C-alpha positions, 0 to 999 in steps of 0.5 A: 772924888772932888768936893769943895768948900767955902767958908765967909769969915766973920767977926768971931772967926777972925784973927784964927789961923786956918789950922784952928779954923779948921780943926773948929770945922771937924777937919782932923790933922790928916786931912789938913795936912793932905790938903796942904800938900795938895795944895788945896788951901785958897783965901779969897783965890790966892794960895794959903798956907795953914799958919795964915791968920784969916780976917773978917769979910775973907772966904777961905776955900778948901778943895778936897780931892781923892783920885785913887779908890780902896785898894783890893776892893772889888767891884761886884754887882750886888744889891746896893739899895740907896735910901739917900745920897748926897754928895757928903754921905749915902744912907743904905738899907743893907741886905742880909747875908752881906758882910760890911767888909771883905774878910777870908772867905768874903772877897766879893760878896760885900757892901764894900764891894757894892760899893766899890761897883756902883762908883766903878760905873759912874766912873768915880774915885771912892774910898770906901768909909762905912760909919755904923756897922752891921753884922753879916745877916742883920738888915737895915740903915747904916751911913756910908761917908763919901770924902774924908771930912764927912767921915771924920766928922761922922766918926766923932759924932759916932764917938759922942753917940750922937747917930741914933738907931733903932731896931727891930727884933724877933726874939722867943718868948713873951718879953716884958712890956718894956725894960732896961738891960744894963749888963758887960759884954766881953769875948766868950772864952776860946773865941775870937768871935762869940760874946757873953755877959761877963760881969768881970771884965766885960765891957759897959752895955745898955739896951732899952727894949720895948715889946710892940706884939707877941704871937701866941702861935710861934711863941715870939714877940717883936720887940723895939730896940734902942742902944746906949752903947754898941757893943759887938753882937749887943742886941743878940748877947742881951736878949739871950741873956734875959731869955729871950734869943733871936730865933736863926741866930747861927751863934747864940740860938740856932733853932731854925724852925722859924727863921734861917738868919737872926731877924733884927733890923735897923730900921730907924736913923737919926743924925744931923748932917757932918757938912749942913748940921741939918737933922736927917731922919730915915726909916727902913720897913722890916725886911719880907722874912720878918714880916711873918709875924704881923701876919700871924697876928692879923 
């Protein structure tokens, strides 16, 4: 991966050091050191060092280059539905039954493996940096950063809750027309995987929901959800907490009569582009195995 950035220096930034200027643009100390050590900093075509003071009218050139791909990720030809791609980011519509990262028992069937295969075919080095995470069986939109700077800026945006996601879920029973669930979430006793509402030591978690339709035949609701926080299993735990678990959820409601996975889909994604600042908006159609609830109503 190679990426070049050119910054014309105006009166506002004249008198700043290169290091201070880069930090104002979202560069981490780690990235600045890496670029410096690789000789990737120039001002008006001449090699520069980070303490150098910038002058109005100069052009700062930063050259980012990564020559090695992520280690221990086996390239595997798997579904990799690209919704959007440019020099800085990718937006992927993740299918179900696909973990985000390799782990014990999941070495060659993850989104990371699919990304490694994609870039191997392009003969490009690629370091895997996924920004927002989805559970193995949750489908929908997520962001992959294509280089260290976009990853750094997007991570900062995520911590400031500037990446907005909305989900669609099928829940058992007739969910209230709309509401908000504010219930802290923590680890369940004696489990590293399960989460539960824990009023005493759980972390703050807030979910807003709206019922879009109700199907009497299946006694299920289609629900739109927006998260204020991003706790592990938040939607699944919160919906169970209010008495409307997701059918087919092997952890929290293993009833497979209607679904063989939790019917949860990240369908809408809004954020500002980490490099250009442009407003980005994406939507992903509901996957086929969740569309039955529309057909039951029609």
